C-alpha distance (Angstrom), angle and dihedral (degrees) to the residues before:
residue distance angle dihedral
X1 . . .
X2 3.80 . .
X3 3.80 108.3 .
X4 3.78 141.6 -167.4
X5 3.80 88.8 -101.0
X6 3.81 90.2 53.5
X7 3.80 89.8 54.4
X8 3.80 91.9 48.3
X9 3.81 90.3 47.5
X10 3.81 89.4 57.8
X11 3.80 90.7 51.6
X12 3.81 91.7 49.8
X13 3.81 94.3 46.7
X14 3.80 94.1 49.3
X15 3.80 90.0 46.6
X16 3.80 89.2 53.5
X17 3.80 93.4 47.9
X18 3.82 91.6 52.2
X19 3.81 93.6 -175.7
X20 3.80 114.2 -177.8
X21 3.79 122.7 -128.0
X22 3.81 119.4 -61.5
X23 3.82 89.8 13.0
X24 3.82 100.6 70.3
X25 3.81 93.2 124.2
X26 3.80 100.0 140.3
X27 3.80 93.6 39.4
X28 3.79 91.1 51.7
X29 3.81 90.9 46.7
X30 3.81 91.3 51.9
X31 3.80 92.5 52.5
X32 3.80 92.8 45.1
X33 3.80 93.0 50.4
X34 3.80 91.3 47.8
X35 3.80 94.2 51.4
X36 3.81 93.3 44.7
X37 3.79 89.4 52.6
X38 3.82 87.8 54.3
X39 3.79 92.7 54.9
X40 3.79 100.6 -96.9
X41 3.79 120.0 141.7
X42 3.80 105.6 -125.4
X43 3.80 133.7 -160.5
X44 3.79 113.7 -164.3
X45 3.82 124.7 -157.7
X46 3.78 84.6 28.5
X47 3.81 117.4 -159.5
X48 3.80 89.3 -0.5
X49 3.81 94.4 -62.3
X50 3.83 109.3 128.4
X51 3.81 98.5 -141.2
X52 3.81 98.8 32.2
X53 3.79 121.7 98.9
X54 3.77 142.3 176.7
X55 3.80 123.1 -145.8
X56 3.79 122.6 -176.9
X57 3.77 142.2 175.0
X58 3.79 121.9 -168.6
X59 3.79 111.7 -146.8
X60 3.80 99.9 174.4
X61 3.77 141.3 -62.1
X62 3.78 118.8 -27.5
X63 3.79 142.5 67.3
X64 3.80 128.9 -33.2
X65 3.80 127.3 -114.3
X66 3.79 117.8 -160.8
X67 3.79 125.1 -157.6
X68 3.80 115.9 -156.5
X69 3.80 120.3 -141.3
X70 3.80 124.8 -162.9
X71 3.81 120.5 -173.0
X72 3.80 108.2 162.6
X73 3.79 120.8 123.5
X74 3.79 129.3 -149.1
X75 3.81 122.4 -105.5
X76 3.79 109.8 -101.6
X77 3.80 99.7 2.4
X78 3.80 101.6 50.7
X79 3.80 118.0 -153.7
X80 3.79 94.2 3.5
X81 3.80 89.4 137.9
X82 3.79 93.6 52.2
X83 3.78 98.1 -121.1
X84 3.80 88.4 149.6
X85 3.81 86.1 69.4
X86 3.81 92.0 48.6
X87 3.81 91.8 53.9
X88 3.79 95.5 46.0
X89 3.81 92.2 46.2
X90 3.81 92.9 50.5
X91 3.80 91.3 52.2
X92 3.80 95.3 43.8
X93 3.81 94.3 45.6
X94 3.80 90.9 49.2
X95 3.80 92.4 50.1
X96 3.81 91.5 47.2
X97 3.81 91.8 49.0
X98 3.80 94.0 48.2
X99 3.80 91.0 51.1
X100 3.81 93.1 53.8
X101 3.78 103.3 42.2
X102 3.79 138.0 70.3
X103 3.79 96.7 -176.7
X104 3.78 135.3 67.2
X105 3.76 129.9 5.6
X106 3.81 133.4 -74.9
X107 3.80 119.7 -146.7
X108 3.79 131.4 -177.1
X109 3.79 116.6 -162.9
X110 3.78 118.2 -164.6
X111 3.80 107.3 -144.6
X112 3.83 115.3 -168.4
X113 3.78 130.8 -156.4
X114 3.79 104.7 17.5
X115 3.81 88.1 158.1
X116 3.80 93.1 60.9
X117 3.79 99.8 -119.9
X118 3.80 102.1 138.1
X119 3.77 152.2 4.5
X120 3.81 95.5 -49.3
X121 3.79 96.4 48.2
X122 3.80 113.0 160.0
X123 3.79 91.8 14.9
X124 3.81 94.0 175.1
X125 3.80 87.7 66.9
X126 3.80 92.0 47.8
X127 3.80 90.4 46.5
X128 3.80 90.5 50.8
X129 3.80 91.1 50.8
X130 3.81 88.2 53.0
X131 3.80 93.5 52.0
X132 3.80 99.7 -102.9
X133 3.81 93.2 140.4
X134 3.80 98.9 38.2
X135 3.82 93.3 101.2
X136 3.82 97.5 37.8
X137 3.81 121.0 95.6
X138 3.82 102.5 -169.6
X139 3.79 135.0 16.2
X140 3.82 127.4 -152.6
X141 3.79 133.7 -178.0
X142 3.78 144.3 145.3
X143 3.77 134.4 -131.7
X144 3.81 125.6 -163.3
X145 3.78 121.8 -120.6
X146 3.79 142.7 144.9
X147 3.83 94.2 -82.4
X148 3.79 143.0 31.7
X149 3.79 110.1 -105.2
X150 3.79 147.1 136.3
X151 3.77 131.3 -142.8
X152 3.79 100.5 34.3
X153 3.81 108.5 -178.9
X154 3.79 120.0 -133.8
X155 3.77 138.2 -153.7
X156 3.77 122.9 -120.3
X157 3.79 108.2 -121.9
X158 3.77 140.8 -172.1
X159 3.79 122.1 -171.5
X160 3.79 117.4 -153.3
X161 3.78 136.7 -172.3
X162 3.80 119.9 -150.5
X163 3.80 120.7 -164.2
X164 3.79 121.9 -168.4
X165 3.80 120.9 -165.9
X166 3.78 122.5 -161.8
X167 3.81 137.4 158.1
X168 3.80 123.6 -83.4
X169 3.81 118.2 -131.2
X170 3.80 140.5 157.4
X171 3.80 104.8 -84.0
X172 3.81 93.7 -145.2
X173 3.80 105.3 29.6
X174 3.82 100.7 40.5
X175 3.81 112.3 3.1
X176 3.79 90.7 150.1
X177 3.79 89.3 68.6
X178 3.79 93.7 56.9
X179 3.79 130.8 90.8
X180 3.78 111.4 -160.4
X181 3.78 116.1 -138.2
X182 3.80 86.9 -175.4
X183 3.81 91.3 59.5
X184 3.80 88.7 54.8
X185 3.80 90.3 49.1
X186 3.81 94.1 48.6
X187 3.79 91.4 46.9
X188 3.80 89.8 50.9
X189 3.80 91.8 48.2
X190 3.80 90.2 51.8
X191 3.80 94.3 45.6
X192 3.81 92.4 49.7
X193 3.81 88.9 51.3
X194 3.81 87.5 55.7
X195 3.80 90.2 50.9
X196 3.81 90.4 62.8
X197 3.81 91.0 70.9
X198 3.80 92.4 56.6
X199 3.79 105.6 52.0
X200 3.79 131.1 102.7
X201 3.79 112.3 -83.8
X202 3.79 93.1 -151.4
X203 3.81 92.1 55.8
X204 3.82 94.4 69.4
X205 3.80 92.3 -131.1
X206 3.79 117.4 -166.6
X207 3.82 121.2 -176.9
X208 3.80 121.0 -176.9
X209 3.78 131.2 166.5
X210 3.79 148.2 155.5
X211 3.79 137.4 -155.4
X212 3.79 100.0 -120.2
X213 3.80 96.7 -178.3
X214 3.78 130.7 16.3
X215 3.78 113.0 156.3
X216 3.78 141.1 -51.5
X217 3.82 107.3 -121.5
X218 3.80 135.2 23.7
X219 3.82 93.3 -129.4
X220 3.82 95.5 52.5
X221 3.78 121.9 75.1
X222 3.82 105.0 -117.8
X223 3.79 107.0 -112.3
X224 3.80 94.8 -175.0
X225 3.80 133.8 39.8
X226 3.78 130.7 169.3
X227 3.79 130.0 -161.0
X228 3.79 126.1 -172.4
X229 3.80 119.6 -158.8
X230 3.76 138.7 -179.9
X231 3.81 118.4 -155.5
X232 3.81 117.5 -166.7
X233 3.79 138.1 178.7
X234 3.80 139.5 160.0
X235 3.83 86.8 -129.5
X236 3.80 111.1 69.2
X237 3.81 94.5 -164.3
X238 3.80 91.3 50.1
X239 3.80 89.7 49.5
X240 3.79 88.7 58.2
X241 3.82 88.7 54.5
X242 3.80 90.4 50.3
X243 3.78 90.8 51.8
X244 3.81 89.7 54.4
X245 3.82 90.3 50.6
X246 3.80 90.0 48.1
X247 3.79 90.7 52.9
X248 3.81 90.8 50.4
X249 3.81 89.9 51.7
X250 3.80 90.6 53.2
X251 3.79 91.3 47.2
X252 3.80 91.8 49.9
X253 3.80 93.8 48.1
X254 3.79 91.0 49.5
X255 3.80 89.7 51.5
X256 3.81 92.1 48.3
X257 3.81 93.0 52.9
X258 3.82 98.9 33.8
X259 3.81 90.5 -121.1
X260 3.78 126.3 141.5
X261 3.79 117.4 -124.5
X262 3.78 145.2 -170.5
X263 3.82 131.3 -168.5
X264 3.78 126.4 -159.2
X265 3.77 133.3 178.7
X266 3.79 114.3 -117.1
X267 3.76 100.7 -140.7
X268 3.80 126.9 -34.7
X269 3.80 125.6 -50.5
X270 3.79 115.0 -88.2
X271 3.80 112.9 -136.7
X272 3.80 132.3 -146.3
X273 3.81 120.0 -88.7
X274 3.80 120.8 -97.7
X275 3.80 111.2 -147.4
X276 3.78 125.0 -139.7
X277 3.78 106.5 -154.0
X278 3.83 100.6 -165.4
X279 3.80 88.4 53.9
X280 3.80 92.3 46.0
X281 3.81 93.4 47.7
X282 3.79 93.6 48.0
X283 3.81 93.1 45.9
X284 3.80 89.9 50.2
X285 3.81 89.9 54.5
X286 3.81 91.0 47.4
X287 3.80 91.4 53.0
X288 3.79 90.3 50.5
X289 3.81 89.9 50.9
X290 3.80 87.6 54.2
X291 3.79 91.5 52.3
X292 3.80 98.0 -100.8
X293 3.80 119.7 125.9
X294 3.81 106.5 -156.1
X295 3.76 124.9 -167.2
X296 3.79 111.8 -85.1
X297 3.80 105.1 -89.3
X298 3.82 90.4 -138.4
X299 3.78 87.2 64.6
X300 3.80 94.8 42.6
X301 3.80 97.9 47.9
X302 3.81 90.2 53.3
X303 3.80 95.9 45.9
X304 3.80 125.0 109.8
X305 3.82 109.3 -86.3
X306 3.79 112.8 -119.2
X307 3.78 105.1 -179.8
X308 3.77 147.0 23.3
X309 3.79 134.3 -122.5
X310 3.78 139.0 176.5
X311 3.82 86.6 -132.6
X312 3.80 83.7 79.6
X313 3.81 91.0 66.2
X314 3.80 90.3 53.8
X315 3.81 90.2 49.8
X316 3.80 88.1 59.4
X317 3.82 90.2 57.6
X318 3.81 103.8 46.0
X319 3.82 140.5 -4.8
X320 3.79 108.2 -64.4
X321 3.79 139.6 176.1
X322 3.79 131.4 -163.7
X323 3.80 120.4 -172.6
X324 3.79 117.2 -158.9
X325 3.81 108.6 -142.5
X326 3.79 122.8 -159.9
X327 3.81 114.3 -120.0
X328 3.82 99.9 150.8
X329 3.81 140.6 40.2
X330 3.79 114.3 -83.0
X331 3.79 110.8 -88.2
X332 3.81 95.8 30.1
X333 3.83 108.0 148.8
X334 3.79 110.8 -117.0
X335 3.81 123.9 -132.2
X336 3.81 87.6 30.3
X337 3.79 137.9 113.7
X338 3.80 87.5 -101.8
X339 3.81 93.1 57.7
X340 3.82 90.6 44.4
X341 3.81 89.4 56.5
X342 3.79 90.0 45.8
X343 3.82 90.5 57.7
X344 3.82 89.8 70.3
X345 3.81 97.9 35.9
X346 3.79 127.4 117.3
X347 3.80 87.6 -107.2
X348 3.81 89.3 55.9
X349 3.80 90.8 52.4
X350 3.80 91.8 50.8
X351 3.81 90.5 47.2
X352 3.81 92.0 49.3
X353 3.79 92.6 53.5
X354 3.80 93.2 44.0
X355 3.79 97.5 47.1
X356 3.82 92.7 44.6
X357 3.80 88.8 57.1
X358 3.80 91.6 45.8
X359 3.80 92.6 51.1
X360 3.80 91.1 47.1
X361 3.81 91.0 52.7
X362 3.80 91.5 50.0
X363 3.81 90.7 49.2
X364 3.79 91.4 47.8
X365 3.78 92.5 54.7
X366 3.80 93.1 46.1
X367 3.80 90.5 54.2
X368 3.81 99.1 39.1
X369 3.82 102.4 37.5
X370 3.84 111.2 60.6
X371 3.81 92.8 -177.2
X372 3.80 91.8 55.4
X373 3.80 91.5 45.6
X374 3.80 90.4 52.7
X375 3.80 91.1 48.1
X376 3.81 88.4 54.6
X377 3.80 91.6 48.7
X378 3.81 92.2 48.2
X379 3.80 91.5 51.5
X380 3.80 89.5 52.2
X381 3.80 92.1 49.7
X382 3.80 93.4 47.1
X383 3.81 95.9 55.0
X384 3.78 113.7 70.1
């Protein structure tokens, strides 16, 4: 019988593997083997994505609940976002739910590269485009943090890569023959900084970028420069306007320096999260029954969004719930060595076990209480 220690072992193993996005081969294999051993039918390389999978167990007639698993680490700091906990909780909650119910269907979808590190960045969006959620009625997941809460808002985000191409020349002998790609990059960086002053305050705009490449030697005109930017906002339509302004800035800076340029999106655009209040309210009550006092969701849902997730895109398609589970002291910086250590702490183990039970109870009610399930669906339909 699958135990608490088995769930914690999964979290520890994935933390140790620390495979970055789109390359989570061993982590995916571990989850697949675990679910197969528990009687789930599993499809690997799901929807053509090498490290994605789909596991399902039909229990009887009725709707389908999907649990989402993330298992990608961050370059340099490993599982500093606690995705090892997400994966273990999805598996454990699914196994718990399947053991308790005789109606409906339980699905676990392995969703690689939430952090946007590789080819399959934002895989939940790609999976949705390929029909992965078309036969699922409700989606549940957790995400670690420094508090227990429900209804965390998110920022829409688009990552972009800008490449400038110039002409190399000797900087002393024939500088007039050179076209500096670095000049174009620096001008762009400066102009984007100026843009920050002239954006809507209520749209929670965040702009962050780096110059990834800018030349090899001081006496050679840089003929290639690369910038990488992330543009975020709590207003998806306004974000699209910002992206257009960003593109015009790049175009203008290329014109000013006589450099050629190209812009490409790094992965798909992450949306903002759509809340489902019956799910949030019920999950809050479940947590309280388990002895956890989460932040009041009315406070959380109206807080300033501080991150982005491709879970948000799924929440726009069907009723969805994400529970934030506390694995670290309040104020712990995320994506840091401190949060990576927290992901294998005793507090993380306790949170994993607690949130797995909470998710299983939510799934059980969705599948066994048709009136509640319809209330959840109606709330989703009524909020644009």
